[in-house]
N, C-alpha and C positions, 0 to 999 in steps of 0.2 A: 395187362395191356388192354387198352380200349381204343375204339375208333371214334373220331368226331364226325360231324355231319358231312364233311368232305371226303371221308374215308381214310383220313390220315391217322396212322397209329400213334398214340401218345402214351408216354409213361405215366402211370397213376401218380407217382410222387411229384412229378413236374406239374401235373394238372392241379394237384392240391396246393402247391406253392403259388401257382398263378392265381387261383381262386382266392387264397388267403391275402395275397397282395392287393387284390381288387376290393375285397370285402373290408380290409382294414380302414380304407378311406371313408367307409360308411359308419364306422364305429363312433358313437357319441363321445365327445371329449370328456376327459375327467373333470369333475367339479372341484377345481383347486384354485386357491388364491396364488398370487405370484410368489409369496413367501413359501407356501407349501410346495409349489412346483420347484422352486430353487432348492429347497431342502431335500427334495426327492430325486431330482434329476441333474442339477447343475454341478459341474466340476470346474474348479479353478485351475488355470494353467500355471505351470511352474515358472514360466518366463515373465509372468505378470503379477504374481502374488507371492508374498512371503509365507503364506499358509496355503500351499497348493493342496488339491484334493477336493473332497466333497464340500460343497457350500454349507455353512451353518449360520442361519439367521440369528441364532443366540449370541454369536460373537459381536454382532452389531444390532442390538435390539431396537435402536431408534429407526432403522430402515424398514422394519416390518410394517408399520402403519402406512408408510409412504408407498411401499410395494402393493399393499392390499388396496389402497385407494385407487390403484390402476384398474383393479377388477370390479370396482364399485360401479354399477350401471348408471348411478346418478351423477357420477363425477366425469366431466369431459376435459377438464384442464387441471394440470398439476404444475406448480412452480416450486422448485427446491433451490434455496440459497445455501451454499455449503462451502466450508473451507476445504483445503486439500487434505488427503489422508483420512477421510471419514467414510470412504467407500462409495462415493457418488457415481463413479463410472461403473462399478459393479452393479449398482442399483439400476442404472439404465440397461445394462446388458441382461439382467434378470428379467426386466420387463420385455425387452426385445425377444429373448429366448422364449418366454411364455407366449407372446403373440404369435411367433412362428409355429410353435408346437401345439398350443391348446386352442387359440382363437385367431386363426390366420386371417390376414387381409393385407392389402398393399401398405408398405411402411416406407416412410422417408426419414432418414437420420441425417440431420444437418449439422455440420461442424463449422467453425469460423471461416475456413477456406478449404478448397478442394485439395490443393497441394501446398504444403506437405501434410497438413493436419488430417484431413479426411482419408487420404491414402494410407497414412501411417496407422490411423485408428482401425481401418478395415483390415490391414495386414496383421497388426500385432494383437488386436483385441477381439474383433469379431471373428476372424478366421480361427484364432486360437480357441475361442469358446465353442465354435461349431465342431472343431476337430476333437476336443476333449470332452464334449457332452454327447454321449451316444444317441440320445433322443433327437438331437439336432443333426448329427452327422448322417443319420438315415434319411433325413428330409431335404437337406441342402447339399447339392452336388459340389464337389471340389472345384476350385478355380481351374485346375489343370485338366479337368475332364473335357469331353467334347461338347458339353452342353453350353451353347452360346449365351444362355441367359445367366450364366454364373461367371462373373468377372470380379475384378477388385472392387468395383463400385456398384455391382448389382448381384443379388443372390436370389435365385428362384427357389420356391418351395411350394408344396401343394396348397392352393388357396390364396397365393399372393406372391409378391416380389418385394425385396428390400432394396431400396435405392439409397446409397451413401453419397452425399454431395457436400459442397461448401456453400456458405451463405453468399459468396461472391459469384455464384453461377446462376444468373437469372433464368436461363433457358431451362435448367433442371427444376428450379423452384416453381416455375409457372406452368409447366407442361405435364406434370405427373400427378394424377388423382391419387389420394392416399387416405386411408382410414386412420392410420397412426402417424403422428409426427413427433419426433424427438429433436429438440433444439439444445445442443450441447454448448456450454460456455457462451451463453447468450451475450454476456457483457463484452465479449471479444468480437462480436459480429460487426461487419461494416454497417454504417447507417443506411446505405443504399446498395442494392444488388445491381451494379452497373448503373444504368439510367432508369431502372425499373421501379425504384423506390424501396420502401421498407421490406427486407427479406422475410421477416416474420409474417407480415401482411400477405405477401405473395403465397407463402406456403399454407397459410390459414385458409386461403380461398380454395385450395385443393381438397379441403375436407367437406365442402358444403353438401355433397351428394351422399354423405354417410351419416345416418341418424345416430350411430353408435361410435362416433369418432372420439379419439383421445389425442390431446396435445400435451406434451411434457416438456417443460423448460427446466434446465439444470445449469447452474453457473456459480462460480466463485464471485462474490460481490466485488464491485470496484469503487467508483466514485459516487458519493451521495448526490442525488439530483440528476445524475447522468447514467444511472445503472438501469438496464432493462430488466434485470431480475428483481430489482427493488420495486419497480412499477408493477410487475406481475405479482410479486408477493403481496403487495398492498391491496390488490384486487381480490385476493383469496382469503382463506380463513385465518391466516397469520398465526400459524402454530409454531411454538417454541418447545424444544426438548428440555423439560424442567426437572430439577432434582429436589427432593424433600430435604429440608434442613433437619439434622438430627436433634436439634434443640426445640424449635418451635413447630416443626413438621409442616410448615408452609412450603409450597413449591416455588422455585425461582429458576431463571435461566442463568447458568454459570457463565459469566463473562469476565473478561480481563480486568475490568474496572473494579470487580469485587474480590480480586485476588491480591493479597498483601504479600510482599516478598522483601527479603533483605539479601544483600550480596557484598562481596569484597572484590577489589580489583588488584591486578598486578600487571606488570609489563614484562613480557617475554618475547625475545627476538624483535624488539621494537613495536610489538603489537599488544594492545590492551587485552587482558584476559579477565573474565568474570567468573566468580564462583558463588553459587547460590547457597546461602546459609540458613534460610528459613522461607517456607511457603505455607500460607494458610488462607483459607476461604472465609470471608466475612459475609454472613447472611444479610442481604439487603432488607430483609423484613425485621428481624430481631436484633441484628448486629452481633450475634454470637459467632465465635471462631471455631472452625473445624479444619481437620487435616485433609489433604487430598485423598488419602486412603479411606477416611470416613465418608467423604462425599461420594466416592466411587461405589461404595457399598449401599448407598441409600436408594429407596424406590425412585423410579423415574417415569415420566409420562409426558405426552404431548398436551399442551394447553393452548387453546385458540383464543386470540384476542378479537377475532371477527367471525364468530361461528355462523353468522347469518349468510356468509358467502357460500356455504355448503348448499343452500337452497338454489343457488345459481349454478351449481355444478363446478365450483372452483375451490380447490384446496391448495394451500401453500404452506411450506415448511422452512424452518431456519435451524441450521445445525452448525456448530463450530468445533475447532480442534480440541477443546477442553473435554469433549465427550468421546473422543476417539479412544478405543481400547489399545491402540498401538503407540500412542504418543503420551509421554509423561509431561506434566505441566512444566517441570524444570527445563525441558528441551525447548518448549515454546517461549518461555521467559528469557532464556539465554539468547534465542534468536532476536528477540526484541532488544535486549541489551547490546548485542553485537552490532545492531543498526547504529548505535552510538549517536542518536539524534539526527541522523540523515533522513530527511523527509521521504525521499524516494524509497529507501530501504525500509523505513517504518511503514510506509504505505503497503509495500509488498507483504510484510509480516501481518499487518492488520487484515488485509484481504485474504491471503492464502492460509494463514495459520489461525488467526483469531476469528475468521469468518465475519469480519466487520467491514462496513462501508467506510471509506476514507472521506473525510469531510474537509474541503479546503476552506478553512475558517478565515476568510478575509472580509473586512467591512463591518464586522460586528463591534469593533472598537473604533470610535470616532475621536476627533480632536478634543471635544469637551470631556469625554470619558478619560482620555489619557491625561489631560491636564488636571482632572479631579483627583487622580491617584497620586499626584506629587506629594512629597512629604518633607518634613524639616529634618535635614541631616544635623547631627550634633558636632560635626567636624568636616574637614575636607573629605576624609574617608570615613564612611560609616562602618560600624562593626559588621563583620561578615566578609568584607573585601579581603581577598588573599593575593590578588594579582591585578596588574593594570596593563592594558594595551591601548594603542591609539590607532585610529583609522583616519586616513587623509585622502580627501578628494581634491583633484586638481582641476581648476578652471583657468581660462585664459588670463584672468586678472586677479586671481586669489588662490589661496589654499584654504579649504575648510577641514576642520578636524573635530574628532570627538575622542575624549579619554573615557574609557569604560572600565569599571571594576568588576571582578568575578569572584564568586565564592563557591562553596560546595554545591553539587547537584545542579550546576548551570544557573544558579541564582546570580543576577547581575544588577549593577548600579550605574546609572549615568553620572559621571563625575564633572565633566565640563565639555561644552560644545562651543567652538569658537571659529572665527574667520580671521585670516591673516591676508591683508591686501598686498598685492604685488604679483607680477608675472612669474611663472615658474622658472624662467631663465634668469631671475634676479637673485643673487646670493643673499640679499638683505632679507627677503621673505623666508628663506630657509634658516637663517640665523634666528629669526623670531620663532620659528618652529622648534629650533633647538632649545629655546627657553622652556617650552612646554615639555619636551622629551627629557630634558636634564633635571627637571624640577623634582624635588622630594615632596610627595603628597602625604599629609599628616593625619593620623588618627587623633582622637581626643586625648589619649594618654601620651602623646608625643612621638610614638613610634611612626615610622614612615616607610613608604614604598616609592620606587621609581617605576617608570613604564618599562615593561619587560620586552615588548616588541612593538614595532610600528609598521603598518602596511600602507603603502602610498600608491594611489592609482597612477598608472603610466599611460593610460589611454589619452586620446586627444592630440593636441598639436605640439606637445612638449615631451614626447616620449624619451628622446635621447637626453634631454636635460634632467628629467626625473631619474633616469638610469645613473647619470653621473653623480647627482646629489646623493642618491642612495648608496652608491659605492663609497663615497666619502664617509658615510655614517654606518658602514657595515658593523663596526665595533659597538655601535649602539643598538644593534639588532633592528636596523631600518631597512626594509625590503620593498622593492617595486613589485606591483601586482598587475595582472591583466585579467579582466573579467571575461568569462566565456558563458554565453547563455544557451549553449547547445544542450539538448535534453540528454541526461545521463552523465554530464560532466560532474566529477566529484567536487565537493565543496572546497577541499584543499588536497593537494598532492605534493610530492617532493619537488622542491624548486629546481629550475634548470638555469644554467649559465647562458647569458645572452651577450652579444657584442654591443659595445657603446661606440657610436659613430659620431664623427665630427660633421661639420657642414658639407665637407667634400666627400662624405660617405667613407672616410678612412676609419679603420678600427683603432680606437684609442684606449681600449680597455674592455673589461668584462664585469658583469655584475650578476647577482642572483635574482631570478624572476619567478614569482609564484603565479600559477594559473588558477583562478577561482571559479567554481560553479556558482555564479552569483544568484541564479534562480533558486538553487537549493538554500543559499544563505537567506534570501528574502522569505522563503517559506518558514525557516527557523524563527526569524524575527516575528513574523505575524502570528505564528502559532504560539510563541512565547507570550505575546501581548494578551492572548486569550486567558492566560492563567490569572486568576483573580485574587489569590491569597498569597502573601509573602511566604517564601519557601522555595522548593525546587522549581527552576525555570522562570521564576517570577522576575519581572523587570521593574526596578525602582527608578524613580526620577526625582530630582531635588526640587523643592518649592522655590528656592532662591533663584529668581530669573537672571541675576547677575552671572549665573553659571551658563546661561544660554538656552535654558529649557522653557521657552515661551511658546506662544501659539504658532509662530513660524516654524519652530522645530517640530512640533506635533504635526503640523500640516505636511512638512517635508518627510517625516518618518512614515506617514500614512499616505504617501503620494501615489502608490501603485496598488493594483489589485490583480488577482489571477483570473485570466479570461480564457475560456475554451474556444479556440478559433482554428479553423482549417485542420481539424483532427489532432490538435495538440494543445497543451496548456502553456500559456505565456503570460509574463508580467507586463502590464501596460499602465501608463500613467492615467490617473483618474482625471477627467475634465475639471479644470480649475486648480489642479495641483501640478503646476509645471516644474517646480523646483524639488528635486529628489535627492539633494546632497546629503541631507540628514540620514536618509535611508542608506545611501551608499557608505557614508562614514561608519555607521553602526555595523554594516555588513563587513567592512574591511577590518574593523576592530575585533569582531567576533571571529573572523577567519584567522587573525593573528593569534588569538587565544587558542583556537583549536590546533593551529600549527605548532604551538609550543608543547602540546601534549604533556601537560604537567600532572603530577600527582598532588592533588589538593590537600590530602592528609599530611603530606610531608611539608608543604608550604605552611600549613596551619601550625605544625610543630615548630618550624623555624621562626615563625612570627612571634610565637610565645616566648622564644628564647632571646629576642631582641631587647636590649636595654633601652627604655624610653629616653628621649632627649628632653631637656628642659625647654619648654616652648613658651613663647609670649603670645598672649591673646591678640589677635588682629582680625579685622574684617576682610573677608575675601573680596578683592576688587576686580572688576572686569578690566582686562587690558584695553587700553585706548583704541587699538586697531580693530577691536571687535565691535566697536560702535558702528562700523560700516554695515553691520547686519540690518540695523533699522534705516540707515541712510540709503541703502540700496534697494529698499522695497519698491519704490516708485520706478527705478530703472528696470527691475525684474518684470 
């Protein structure tokens, strides 16, 4: 027992504990990198990790260099573009834990929005890390304690405070000085924080008083040309996680484009099922083939395309799902195949799984380029066509149609584009359409195909008339469609029955109606036109202009482009391209083919079994009514 200066008796053990708690704050920090700190102190929470327990950098070696760049005094900015499931959130948490424990200062962690994203991140990820990492648990008080500085969105610790907020909260972004800034999922941030402008610019201004500031941006990439993480990556060292080829030993970035795969399909419970039969990696340098197992065993390292940026204190990194230790390539490729050509689903796979920017490729093919690719067909139907569909667009004084042929792997052929003059309430114009629908289109060897399905636009002023005419032709697989351009609308879905009304609005029958996601269909068409070599997804067009594939067709097919406006992508007509019927007809024909959900291998087998008919040579003549195409140009 001893007495202090006031004469109070103190227990020696309590005194020593008080002194040790005071002295510990004066102990110099350990000289550790972020990776070393994480290996020594970080514990993964069971609710957030499939491999709970002590952190091991060796499980994700590509993260080591990124983490250690955080402790490099010459580096002030880090940008990391990464797919999901590669550990990018744990990367940020390791940096955050290191800053709190080893080199404290005020920290701002910014998420896309405050609620629910920032709140959920604080509760599930930050609080769990603090709870399960003893070094942090000793320094950061629990939210349930009486310490008013520790809430869901603020965490106090010796030497600083962590503020967790959303990019949509201008007051928080503009009012809190901070040495460390973390920007999570930057591509999902709003363009402006309220009326205050760029959120990243606001938070950047909070670091100006700190000579040793650090700004870290991490995000899944989104759309090329509109991606914040793309811009930040390009200002940095542009480092890619590269693998040595077991044959030539050169290093390259493993990307989806360099992976060759084969698969089979089957239909189970009405849904297409894919089975991968072969996966191999083709080296972009030497062209040699390696297995996934061989590539995973090869040496790997970061290679910078712009190393000079290091002198400016900016390092940037790009990593994708093919480097993840938890994800097999087969799983990634199956997700791509399951998208089944849907642009929205493919975009998600490209961004979140392949770690790739999605490029809206519109405008790179013009009318001249499209006309230049036309080719001479050797018959009405060229070799490769296995199925025919027809798309019909209705106007107040005519029907426009296109017959399209389809082969394996979405390869397609324009067969005939035509115009049938007459109002949609006139039976005569529909009888002329029957001539097209009922016709047998011939191959060179005499074998023939009829149109398997026809989709007819029911929008406009003649909806009920279109319904009635489609009902009459139900046995010919003629269906009414209605386009929907709402974001997220599937390209095709199961049809619904709708009422047919007379002029007095009385129900006189029912017919089937398909709702189409026309925006998704236009994306398919435009991306398909980008394919330059005959084969999968390539679009063929006939050279014979009597079939209707002239300049006016090309202009109509390329009449719209994708524009980013008011926070969303939308298709709009290009100035000078007022007629988009050709685009609509192709869109409806494609939708009819997709709705058929055919097994192309089976069609090919059946076509081989058909006995050819004896045919007489004849020149394909354009129907007289289709001459209106040229006559109407001045009226349009």
